[in-house]
C-alpha positions in Angstrom: 79.4 -113.3 335.1 79.0 -117.0 335.5 78.2 -117.5 331.9 81.1 -115.3 330.8 83.5 -117.3 332.8 82.2 -120.5 331.4 82.7 -119.1 327.9 86.3 -118.0 328.7 87.3 -121.4 330.0 85.9 -123.3 327.1 87.8 -124.3 324.0 87.2 -122.3 320.8 84.8 -124.0 318.4 83.6 -123.3 314.9 80.4 -121.2 314.6 78.8 -123.3 311.9 76.0 -120.8 311.3 78.5 -118.2 310.1 81.0 -120.6 308.6 78.6 -122.7 306.4 76.5 -119.7 305.1 79.6 -117.7 304.3 81.3 -120.6 302.5 78.2 -121.4 300.4 77.9 -117.7 299.3 81.6 -117.6 298.4 81.3 -120.8 296.4 78.2 -119.5 294.6 80.2 -116.4 293.6 83.5 -118.3 292.7 82.0 -121.1 290.6 80.2 -118.9 288.1 83.4 -116.8 287.7 85.3 -120.0 286.9 82.7 -121.5 284.6 81.1 -118.4 283.0 83.7 -115.6 283.4 82.3 -113.2 280.8 78.6 -113.4 281.9 79.5 -113.3 285.6 81.8 -110.3 285.1 79.1 -108.4 283.3 76.5 -109.0 286.1 79.0 -107.7 288.7 79.8 -104.6 286.6 76.1 -103.8 286.2 75.6 -104.1 289.9 78.6 -101.7 290.6 77.2 -99.2 288.1 73.8 -99.2 289.9 75.4 -98.6 293.3 77.9 -95.9 292.2 75.4 -94.1 290.0 72.8 -93.8 292.8 74.8 -93.9 296.0 78.1 -92.2 295.3 77.0 -89.3 297.6 76.5 -91.8 300.4 80.0 -93.2 300.1 81.5 -89.7 300.2 79.4 -88.8 303.3 80.6 -92.0 305.0 84.2 -91.0 304.4 83.9 -87.5 305.8 81.8 -88.7 308.7 84.4 -91.3 309.6 87.1 -88.6 309.7 84.9 -86.3 311.8 84.1 -89.1 314.3 87.8 -89.8 314.7 88.5 -86.2 315.3 85.9 -86.3 318.1 87.6 -89.4 319.6 91.0 -87.7 319.6 89.9 -84.3 320.9 87.0 -85.2 323.0 86.5 -86.2 326.7 87.2 -89.9 326.2 90.6 -89.5 324.4 92.7 -90.7 327.4 90.7 -93.8 328.2 93.1 -96.7 328.3 92.3 -99.9 326.3 93.4 -102.2 329.1 94.2 -102.2 332.8 95.6 -99.0 334.3 99.1 -100.4 334.8 99.1 -102.3 331.5 101.8 -101.5 329.0 101.2 -102.0 325.2 101.4 -105.6 324.1 103.6 -104.8 321.1 106.3 -102.2 320.7 105.6 -99.2 318.6 107.7 -100.4 315.6 106.1 -103.9 315.6 102.6 -102.3 316.1 103.1 -99.9 313.2 104.7 -102.4 310.9 101.9 -105.0 311.4 99.2 -102.3 310.9 100.7 -100.9 307.7 101.6 -104.2 306.0 98.3 -105.7 306.9 96.1 -102.8 305.8 97.9 -101.8 302.6 100.1 -104.6 301.5 101.5 -104.6 297.9 98.5 -102.6 296.7 100.7 -99.5 297.1 103.1 -101.0 294.6 100.2 -102.2 292.3 98.8 -98.7 292.1 101.8 -96.5 293.1 103.5 -96.3 289.7 100.3 -96.5 287.6 97.6 -94.6 289.4 98.9 -91.0 288.5 99.1 -92.1 284.8 95.4 -93.0 284.9 94.6 -89.5 286.2 96.9 -87.9 283.6 95.0 -89.6 280.8 91.6 -88.5 282.2 92.1 -85.6 284.7 89.5 -84.6 287.3 87.6 -81.3 287.6 87.7 -80.5 283.9 91.5 -80.0 283.8 93.0 -80.0 280.3 94.8 -83.2 279.3 98.6 -82.8 279.1 98.6 -79.5 281.0 101.0 -78.7 283.8 98.0 -78.6 286.1 97.0 -82.2 285.1 100.4 -83.4 286.2 100.1 -81.7 289.6 96.6 -83.1 290.3 97.6 -86.5 289.0 100.2 -86.7 291.7 97.9 -85.2 294.4 94.9 -87.5 294.0 96.6 -90.7 295.1 97.5 -88.9 298.4 93.8 -88.2 298.9 92.7 -91.7 298.1 95.3 -93.3 300.4 95.4 -90.7 303.1 93.4 -89.3 306.0 89.9 -90.2 305.1 90.4 -93.9 304.3 92.7 -94.4 307.3 89.9 -92.8 309.4 87.6 -95.6 308.1 90.1 -98.1 309.5 90.5 -96.3 312.8 86.8 -96.0 313.5 86.0 -99.7 313.9 89.3 -100.4 315.7 88.3 -98.4 318.8 85.0 -100.1 319.6 86.6 -103.5 319.0 89.6 -102.8 321.2 87.2 -101.3 323.8 85.1 -104.5 323.7 88.2 -106.6 324.2 90.2 -104.7 326.8 87.8 -102.4 328.7 84.6 -104.5 328.7 86.7 -107.7 328.7 84.5 -109.6 326.2 86.0 -113.1 325.9 85.2 -113.2 322.2 87.0 -112.0 319.1 84.0 -111.0 316.9 83.0 -107.7 315.4 79.3 -108.3 316.0 79.9 -108.3 319.8 81.3 -104.8 319.5 77.8 -103.7 318.2 76.1 -104.9 321.5 75.7 -101.4 322.7 73.5 -100.5 319.7 71.5 -103.7 319.3 68.1 -104.5 320.9 68.0 -107.5 323.3 65.2 -109.1 321.3 66.7 -111.0 318.4 70.2 -110.0 319.2 71.7 -113.4 318.5 70.3 -113.5 315.0 71.3 -110.0 314.2 74.9 -110.7 315.3 75.1 -113.8 313.2 74.0 -111.7 310.1 76.5 -109.0 310.9 79.3 -111.6 311.1 78.3 -113.1 307.8 78.3 -109.7 306.1 81.7 -108.9 307.6 83.1 -112.1 306.2 81.7 -111.4 302.7 83.1 -107.9 302.9 86.6 -109.1 303.8 86.5 -111.8 301.1 85.5 -109.1 298.5 88.3 -106.8 299.6 90.9 -109.5 299.6 89.7 -110.7 296.3 90.3 -107.2 294.9 93.8 -107.2 296.3 94.7 -110.6 294.9 93.0 -109.8 291.6 95.4 -106.8 291.2 98.4 -108.6 292.9 98.6 -111.7 290.8 98.8 -109.9 287.4 101.3 -107.5 289.0 103.6 -110.2 290.2 103.3 -112.3 287.0 104.2 -109.3 284.9 107.2 -108.6 287.2 108.3 -112.3 286.9 107.8 -112.3 283.1 109.8 -109.1 282.7 112.5 -110.3 285.2 113.1 -113.6 283.5 112.1 -112.5 280.0 109.4 -115.2 279.6 105.8 -115.0 278.3 103.2 -113.8 280.8 100.5 -116.4 280.7 97.9 -118.1 282.9 100.4 -120.7 284.0 102.5 -118.1 285.6 99.5 -116.4 287.2 98.2 -119.7 288.7 101.8 -120.5 289.9 101.9 -117.1 291.7 98.6 -117.7 293.3 99.6 -121.2 294.4 102.9 -119.8 295.9 101.0 -117.2 297.8 98.5 -119.7 299.1 101.3 -121.9 300.4 103.1 -118.9 301.9 100.3 -117.3 303.7 98.8 -120.6 304.6 102.0 -121.5 306.4 102.1 -118.1 308.1 98.4 -118.4 309.2 99.1 -122.0 310.5 101.9 -120.7 312.7 99.7 -118.0 314.2 99.7 -114.3 314.9 103.0 -113.8 316.8 105.2 -116.4 315.2 103.9 -116.0 311.7 102.3 -112.6 310.8 104.6 -110.6 313.1 107.7 -112.0 311.5 106.5 -111.4 307.9 105.5 -107.8 308.8 109.0 -107.1 310.3 110.8 -108.4 307.3 108.5 -106.6 305.0 108.8 -103.1 306.5 112.6 -103.3 306.2 112.5 -104.2 302.6 109.8 -101.6 301.9 111.9 -98.7 303.4 114.9 -99.8 301.5 113.1 -100.1 298.2 111.3 -96.7 298.4 114.4 -94.8 299.5 116.3 -96.4 296.6 113.8 -94.9 294.1 114.1 -91.5 295.8 117.9 -91.5 295.8 118.6 -93.3 292.5 115.8 -91.4 290.7 115.1 -87.7 290.3 115.0 -86.9 294.0 114.7 -83.1 293.8 111.8 -83.3 291.3 110.0 -85.9 293.4 110.4 -83.8 296.6 109.3 -80.6 294.9 106.2 -82.4 293.5 105.4 -84.0 296.8 105.5 -80.8 298.8 103.3 -79.1 296.1 100.9 -82.0 296.2 100.5 -81.9 300.0 99.6 -78.2 299.8 97.3 -78.9 296.9 95.6 -81.7 298.8 95.0 -79.8 302.0 93.9 -76.6 300.2 91.3 -78.7 298.3 90.6 -81.4 300.9 86.8 -80.9 301.4 86.2 -80.2 297.7 88.1 -83.3 296.4 86.6 -85.6 299.1 83.1 -84.5 298.3 83.2 -83.9 294.5 80.5 -85.8 292.6 80.7 -83.9 289.3 76.9 -83.4 289.3 76.7 -81.1 286.2 79.0 -82.6 283.6 78.3 -86.1 285.2 81.7 -87.5 284.4 82.8 -90.9 285.7 85.9 -89.8 287.6 84.3 -89.7 291.1 82.6 -93.0 290.6 85.5 -94.8 289.0 88.1 -93.5 291.5 87.0 -91.9 294.8 83.9 -94.0 295.0 85.8 -97.2 294.2 88.5 -96.4 296.7 86.1 -95.6 299.5 84.3 -98.9 298.7 87.6 -100.8 298.8 88.6 -99.4 302.1 85.1 -100.0 303.5 85.2 -103.6 302.5 88.4 -104.1 304.5 87.1 -102.3 307.6 85.9 -105.5 309.3 89.2 -107.3 308.9 91.4 -104.3 309.6 89.2 -103.1 312.6 89.4 -106.5 314.3 93.1 -106.9 313.6 94.0 -103.4 314.7 91.8 -103.7 317.8 93.4 -107.1 318.6 97.0 -105.7 318.6 96.3 -102.4 320.4 96.0 -103.6 324.0 97.5 -101.1 326.5 97.1 -98.0 324.4 94.7 -95.1 324.8 91.9 -94.2 322.4 93.8 -91.2 321.3 97.0 -93.2 320.7 95.1 -95.8 318.7 93.3 -93.3 316.5 96.3 -91.1 315.9 98.6 -94.1 315.4 96.3 -95.5 312.7 95.6 -92.3 310.8 99.0 -90.6 311.1 101.3 -93.5 310.6 99.1 -95.1 308.0 98.8 -91.9 306.0 102.5 -91.0 306.2 103.5 -94.5 305.1 101.1 -94.5 302.2 102.1 -90.9 301.2 105.8 -91.9 301.2 105.2 -94.8 298.9 102.7 -93.1 296.5 104.5 -89.7 296.4 107.9 -91.3 295.5 106.6 -94.0 293.1 104.0 -91.8 291.4 106.5 -88.9 291.2 109.0 -91.1 289.4 106.4 -92.3 286.8 105.3 -88.7 286.2 109.0 -87.7 285.7 109.5 -90.4 283.1 106.3 -89.3 281.3 107.1 -85.6 281.5 110.7 -85.9 280.2 109.6 -88.6 277.7 112.3 -90.9 279.1 109.7 -93.7 279.1 106.3 -93.7 277.4 104.4 -94.6 280.5 101.0 -93.6 279.2 101.5 -95.7 276.1 102.5 -98.7 278.2 99.4 -98.3 280.3 97.2 -98.1 277.3 98.7 -101.0 275.4 99.9 -103.4 278.1 98.0 -102.5 281.3 98.9 -101.3 284.7 100.8 -104.4 285.7 103.4 -103.8 283.0 103.6 -100.1 283.9 104.9 -101.2 287.3 107.3 -103.8 285.9 108.8 -101.5 283.2 109.0 -98.4 285.3 110.8 -100.3 288.1 113.2 -101.8 285.5 114.1 -98.3 284.2 115.8 -97.6 287.5 119.6 -98.1 288.0 120.5 -101.8 288.4 117.2 -102.5 286.7 117.0 -106.3 287.0 118.2 -106.3 290.7 115.7 -103.5 291.5 112.9 -105.4 289.9 113.9 -108.5 291.9 113.7 -106.5 295.2 110.3 -105.1 294.3 109.1 -108.6 293.3 110.2 -110.1 296.6 108.6 -107.1 298.4 105.3 -107.7 296.6 105.3 -111.4 297.5 105.8 -110.8 301.2 103.5 -107.7 301.2 100.6 -109.7 299.8 101.3 -112.7 302.0 101.1 -110.4 305.1 97.8 -109.0 304.0 96.2 -112.2 303.1 97.3 -114.2 306.1 96.0 -111.5 308.4 92.7 -111.7 306.5 92.6 -115.5 306.9 93.3 -115.1 310.6 90.5 -112.6 311.1 88.0 -114.7 309.0 88.7 -117.8 311.1 88.3 -115.7 314.2 84.9 -114.4 313.1 83.7 -117.9 312.3 84.8 -119.2 315.7 82.9 -119.5 319.0 84.3 -118.8 322.4 87.5 -117.4 321.0 89.3 -115.3 323.7 91.4 -112.3 322.6 94.6 -114.0 323.4 93.7 -117.3 321.8 94.1 -118.7 318.2 91.4 -120.1 316.0 91.7 -123.8 315.1 94.3 -124.4 312.5 92.1 -126.2 310.0 89.7 -123.2 310.2 92.6 -120.8 309.3 93.8 -123.0 306.5 90.3 -123.4 305.0 90.0 -119.6 304.7 93.4 -119.4 303.0 92.2 -121.9 300.4 88.8 -120.2 299.9 90.5 -116.8 299.3 92.7 -118.4 296.7 89.7 -120.0 295.0 87.7 -116.7 294.5 91.0 -115.1 293.3 91.3 -117.8 290.7 87.8 -117.0 289.6 88.7 -113.3 289.2 91.8 -114.3 287.1 89.5 -116.2 284.8 87.7 -113.0 283.8 90.9 -111.2 283.2 89.2 -107.9 283.6 90.0 -105.0 285.9 86.2 -104.1 285.9 85.5 -107.4 287.7 88.0 -106.6 290.4 86.6 -103.1 291.0 83.0 -104.4 290.9 83.5 -107.0 293.6 85.0 -104.4 295.9 82.0 -102.0 295.5 79.4 -104.7 295.9 81.0 -106.2 299.0 81.3 -102.8 300.7 77.6 -102.0 300.8 76.7 -103.9 304.0 79.7 -102.4 305.8 78.1 -98.9 305.9 75.3 -99.8 308.4 77.8 -101.9 310.4 80.1 -98.9 310.9 77.1 -96.9 312.1 76.2 -99.6 314.6 79.8 -99.8 315.9 79.9 -96.0 316.3 76.6 -95.9 318.3 77.7 -98.9 320.4 81.0 -97.2 321.3 79.4 -93.9 322.3 76.8 -95.6 324.5 79.4 -97.7 326.2 81.6 -94.7 326.8 78.8 -92.7 328.3 77.7 -95.6 330.4 81.1 -96.5 331.7 82.9 -93.2 331.9 80.4 -90.4 331.5 80.6 -89.1 335.0 84.2 -89.9 335.5 85.8 -88.1 332.6 83.3 -85.2 332.4 85.4 -82.1 331.8 85.6 -79.6 334.7 84.7 -76.0 334.2 87.2 -73.6 335.7 86.4 -69.9 336.1 87.1 -66.8 338.2 84.5 -65.2 340.3 84.0 -61.5 339.7 85.5 -60.6 343.1 88.6 -62.6 342.4 89.5 -60.7 339.2 92.6 -58.6 339.9 94.0 -55.5 338.2 97.4 -55.5 336.5 98.9 -54.0 339.6 98.1 -57.1 341.7 98.6 -59.6 339.0 101.7 -60.9 340.7 99.6 -62.0 343.7 98.1 -65.4 343.9 94.5 -65.6 342.8 91.8 -67.8 343.9 89.8 -69.9 341.4 86.4 -71.6 341.6 86.1 -75.1 340.2 82.8 -76.5 339.3 
């Protein structure tokens, strides 16, 4: 206890063993992308192909396992354990809690993919469905709900619980994911193992964020080019990236409560307004009919779709989409788990898990169902050649031109552009906050990392994003995601084992369920059922 108190009273310092190694690796990845974009992109693509070809089954098992583990947490004996003191109320209100979770975890990625993703599936349907058939439209609308729904949000909920448990039950005076693995780590060599875990977490976060920015910068540049009717070139893309760096750098500099919280609150209001506008101004009845149909289709085929590997025809759909998405969500689990755990003080395990999965899934479904439904409506009625735009101009222009087809086109596009700017800023500044926390020593749960540390990570995230822009290829973005997600699989396993051991050690005897039964002599006939019976409790 003496050592722990000494730690808690000390000022946070930079953990140079994590910081320097991670920075070197990031620079070694960024510089080749900047200098040799084509060659570096091909190497990344080859690496992704090797992983997805040989280990797709593993990614799908991880997804289902995360969902199953979360079910156990919600329905099991430890569901009501409070993450904090018995009389402690939640640190954030429900609305602030939900808004920070959703905007941090998803960001403008729902906009980047929302209008375009169903069109990808329409061009190359899964499960051998005929191109252009009515069935292909239905499955094209359903699959985004799977890829952004229960399974991926379970991957986010899983690490959040052991991290929150570490912070607010075990009262660790540190804000590092590796410490949440203590229950599963041997005492011998623990320090070195934890350093390696933190480095791998940092690289996973950087890979996930790089993917988001690699998609986000072209999206926003296409929106701006369409909005102001100017050519979309590298100057606009670099300007967008610089603007984001300044915006989320300032937010990170201000800190968690005064920076990130404010952006999240602004963002959630804009998001609700924008998506309701698409529903009301667009073909609302068609979208709602399609959404209800897709929800039924998803739950009826949940296990099949979440485990489909296409082993006989050996098509690329599972690897290109479900495998990619599970890898993308996995890459973010370190960042999201630490952030969700940090803001969940005062809630129970059940509240945390259900809050993440239910609110996260519902929020994602609302965006994707409405935006995807509108794109499919335009394609089905031939109002706008969305498939042709995707084939000739890319997914960024699908979003820009589909949004502009709505009533008050320019104004609507402006609102979505503003929403995208703030959405991505919220995601990236949370990432920089978490990265600086992981690379800090003696950082208590209520403290902030050093400002220069936070700003350094904001700049590094921008640097690797610039390298991705140099390649100009979607394959590069997807490859970085998959490669950075690989180390997160064993880390999730360690977090799960650590949590279970801690729960059994701390609460095993206290929360053991009681068996209640009637002795044979106490069983009464219907005629005496109104009389009070006696029960035996074990």
